[in-house]
Each structure stands twice: as C-alpha cells, then as structure tokens.
Residue, then its C-alpha position, 0 to 999 in steps of 0.5 A: m169604821s175603817t176606810s175599807g168598810e171593816k168595823r175597828r175593834e177597840v184595844v184597851v192599852e191598860q187593861d188594869r187602869v180602865r176607868r170606873p166611878q168610884g167613891t162619891a165624886f160625881g164629875w162628868i161632862d157631857a159629850r155634846l160639847k164635843n160633839e155639837g161644836w160647843l168647845g170651839v166657841l168657849g175657848p180655852e179658858a172657859v172649857a177649863v172653868y167648865t171642866f173644873l165646875c163639873l169636877a166640883a159639882n155635887h149630883q145636881g150640878v151645884s158647886w159653891y167654889t169661890r172665884a178666888r179658889i176656882g182661879g187659883e185651881l186654874g192659874l186664871s186671873d180674876g179677868e179671865l175667869l170673869e170672861a170665861l163664866d161670862r161666856l158660860e152663862g151667856l151660852d146657858l151652860v152655867a147658871y149663877k145666883p149670888f149667896s147674898t145681895y151684894a156677894v161676888d160669890g155664889w152657886r153656880q150650877v152646870l146645866t143641861v146642854p141647850p139643844g141644836g148647839p151653839r150656833a143655834w142658840s144662847r141665853t141673849g138670843r144671839v146666834v153664836g159662832 
C-alpha cells in the first residue's frame, strides 16, 4: 500500500526473464528467515553457507558437500566456515551427521525454520539476539 492508501501494482521489469522452477534443481529459501529476523543474527558468512546448502540440497534438504568444497565455493577459510556451520546448527537451521565416526565431513540437512524467530529459540535453549 502506498502512503495515500492506494494499492501499488507490481511491475515486472524484464518480462522475458521471470523466474520459474526448471530442471531437477530444487533450491529454495524460506522467506521467514527475512521476515522473522534470522538474517540479523546469522551474520554474512552463515547466510552465505545457508544459501549454499539450500541450493546444493536435494528435495529433502540434504547436502553432502565437503567442508573444503563449501569453503572453496564461498571463499571462506576453514575457521570462518566452521563458525558459520556452528551458528546454523546452534540455531537449529541445519542438522549434521558425519559420514563415519571420525569423519570431519558428512550430511548436512537444511531444516524447517523454527517457530517464533531467533529471539525465541535456539537448540541450546539460549535466547539469542
């Protein structure tokens, strides 16, 4: 709505380039990340890693890219990547299961966005933000 109460009409700027799902790719990002304030508590590295995992995941949200590959694709050091992954896991946005007992790599699953926003909940039970 505009300030005068009139409803704004959307304008498609490039009609021939409107996005549509294509092929076998499944990547999508839940808009609640923006609407409920998750982006502000994640930080840029965690947002980048989350976006990468969303785009790399299969239809169940599972990705098996190695840390080296994710860091290389995003230009992040191993320390930056680990901090971002810890943040995502701590906020219960991503789950992790190693390939084997002592493996540093494994499956990562993008989870449903927890209800109530980041200030209301985290896996550790801490209030964040």
